[in-house]
C-alpha positions in Angstrom: 0.0 0.0 0.0 2.8 2.4 0.8 4.4 1.9 -2.6 1.1 2.0 -4.5 0.0 5.2 -2.8 2.8 7.1 -4.6 0.8 6.9 -7.8 -2.7 5.5 -7.1 -5.3 6.3 -4.5 -5.3 3.9 -1.5 -7.5 3.2 1.5 -6.3 5.3 4.5 -4.2 3.2 6.9 -1.7 3.2 9.7 1.0 0.7 10.6 1.2 -0.1 14.3 3.0 -2.6 16.5 0.6 -4.4 18.9 1.7 -2.5 21.9 0.7 0.8 20.2 -2.7 -0.5 18.9 -5.7 0.8 20.8 -9.2 1.4 19.8 -9.0 5.0 21.2 -6.0 5.7 19.0 -7.8 4.4 15.9 -10.9 6.5 16.6 -8.7 9.6 17.0 -6.7 8.8 13.8 -9.8 8.0 11.8 -12.7 10.0 13.5 -15.3 9.3 10.8 -15.1 5.5 11.3 -16.3 3.2 14.1 -14.9 -0.1 12.8 -11.5 -1.0 11.5 -9.8 -3.8 9.6 -6.7 -5.2 11.3 -4.4 -7.2 9.0 -1.0 -8.9 9.4 1.5 -6.9 7.4 2.4 -9.8 5.2 -0.5 -11.1 3.1 -2.2 -14.3 4.1 -5.2 -14.5 1.8 -7.5 -13.2 4.4 -6.2 -15.3 7.3 -5.4 -12.9 10.1 -7.8 -10.2 8.9 -10.0 -9.1 11.7 -12.9 -6.6 11.9 -12.3 -4.5 15.0 -15.0 -2.4 16.7 -15.7 -1.0 20.2 -17.5 -4.1 21.3 -14.7 -6.6 20.5 -11.6 -4.3 20.7 -10.2 -5.3 24.0 -10.4 -9.1 23.4 -9.3 -8.9 19.8 -6.2 -6.8 20.7 -5.3 -8.9 23.7 -5.5 -12.1 21.5 -3.2 -10.6 18.7 0.4 -11.9 18.5 3.1 -9.4 19.2 3.6 -8.3 15.6 3.2 -5.2 13.4 -0.3 -4.6 11.9 -1.7 -2.6 9.0 -5.0 -1.1 10.1 -7.6 0.6 7.9 -11.0 2.1 8.5 -13.8 -0.4 7.7 -15.6 1.1 4.7 -19.3 0.4 4.7 -21.1 -0.4 1.4 -18.0 -1.3 -0.6 -17.3 -3.8 -3.3 -13.9 -5.5 -3.2 -12.5 -6.2 -6.7 -9.8 -8.7 -7.7 -7.6 -7.8 -10.7 -4.8 -9.8 -12.2 -2.1 -8.6 -14.6 1.0 -10.0 -16.2 3.7 -7.4 -16.6 5.9 -8.0 -19.7 8.9 -6.1 -20.7 6.9 -3.9 -23.0 3.3 -4.2 -22.0 0.8 -5.0 -19.2 -1.7 -7.8 -19.9 -5.0 -7.1 -18.0 -7.2 -10.1 -17.1 -10.9 -10.0 -16.4 -11.5 -8.7 -12.9 -14.0 -10.2 -10.4 -15.8 -9.2 -7.2 -14.2 -10.7 -4.1 -16.6 -12.7 -2.0 -15.7 -12.2 1.7 -17.1 -14.0 4.7 -17.3 -12.6 8.2 -17.0 -15.3 10.7 -17.1 -13.9 14.3 -15.1 -10.9 13.2 -12.6 -12.8 11.1 -12.8 -11.7 7.4 -11.9 -14.4 4.9 -11.7 -14.5 1.1 -14.1 -17.3 0.0 -14.2 -16.9 -3.8 -15.0 -14.5 -6.6 -17.9 -13.4 -8.8 -17.2 -12.4 -12.4 -20.9 -11.8 -13.3 -21.4 -9.1 -10.6 -18.2 -7.3 -11.8 -19.6 -7.3 -15.4 -22.7 -5.4 -14.1 -20.6 -2.5 -12.8 -20.8 0.9 -14.6 -18.4 1.1 -17.6 -16.7 4.2 -16.1 -15.8 2.2 -13.0 -14.5 -0.7 -15.0 -12.4 1.7 -17.1 -11.0 3.3 -13.9 -10.1 -0.2 -12.6 -8.4 -1.1 -15.9 -6.5 2.2 -16.0 -5.3 1.9 -12.4 -4.3 -1.7 -12.9 -2.2 -0.9 -16.0 -0.7 2.1 -14.1 0.3 -0.3 -11.3 1.7 -2.8 -13.8 3.8 -0.1 -15.5 5.2 0.9 -12.2 5.9 -2.7 -11.3 7.7 -3.1 -14.6 10.0 -0.2 -13.7 11.3 -2.3 -10.7 11.5 -5.6 -12.6 8.3 -7.3 -11.2 6.5 -9.5 -13.8 3.3 -11.1 -12.3 0.8 -9.4 -10.0 -2.5 -10.0 -8.4 -4.1 -7.4 -6.3 -7.5 -6.2 -5.2 -9.3 -2.9 -5.0 -12.2 -1.7 -2.9 -14.9 0.4 -4.6 -16.7 2.4 -2.1 -20.4 3.0 -2.3 -19.8 6.2 -4.2 -17.5 4.2 -6.5 -14.2 5.7 -5.4 -11.6 3.1 -5.9 -9.0 2.3 -3.2 -6.3 -0.2 -4.2 -4.8 -2.5 -1.6 -2.7 -5.6 -2.1 -4.0 -9.0 -1.1 -2.2 -12.3 -1.7 0.8 -10.9 -3.6 1.5 -8.3 -0.8 4.3 -10.3 0.8 6.1 -11.0 -2.4 5.7 -7.5 -3.6 6.9 -6.1 -0.3 10.0 -8.4 -0.5 10.8 -7.2 -4.0 10.3 -3.5 -3.1 12.5 -3.9 0.0 15.1 -5.7 -2.2 15.0 -2.9 -4.7 15.3 -0.3 -1.9 12.1 1.4 -2.9 10.0 1.0 0.2 10.0 4.0 2.5 11.0 3.5 6.1 8.0 2.5 8.2 7.6 4.3 11.4 5.1 3.2 14.1 2.9 6.0 15.4 
């Protein structure tokens, strides 16, 4: 997300170590939101993705391992989109996107599949924005030598796109660290 935010709009987020993570801090940092998505910093396909709210905050935070987490506001009325691209030396190949199917099991959010038909029903302007952003990300990946990518986007109710990486996040993070392109992360 840090790298992508340099050239594409992303969901607001903060990176915190467990000992700095409090519901009070998140409400102060993101005052318009009452729920938050807490994720392990390396991707896990949804495993380790938790919906945090005032009701469950104390128990959820207590149960978290001592790690660093990426936390974003939970955006109501959104559609999560999967896109896949292959980055060649001279072009970006864009594959048909799909809507992510996400299941909430006792506050744990998990990816359970995709839906191509629902994506096809989206407004053509939104689909064009998704394609343009995906190709823009691919072109930037090409500049650092990356050649296959899978990522997802959230389209909010007002159809504002917010890219965030899913399963490829760990691999992309490793590459970006290797290339020396990831900014220093500072816990707040």
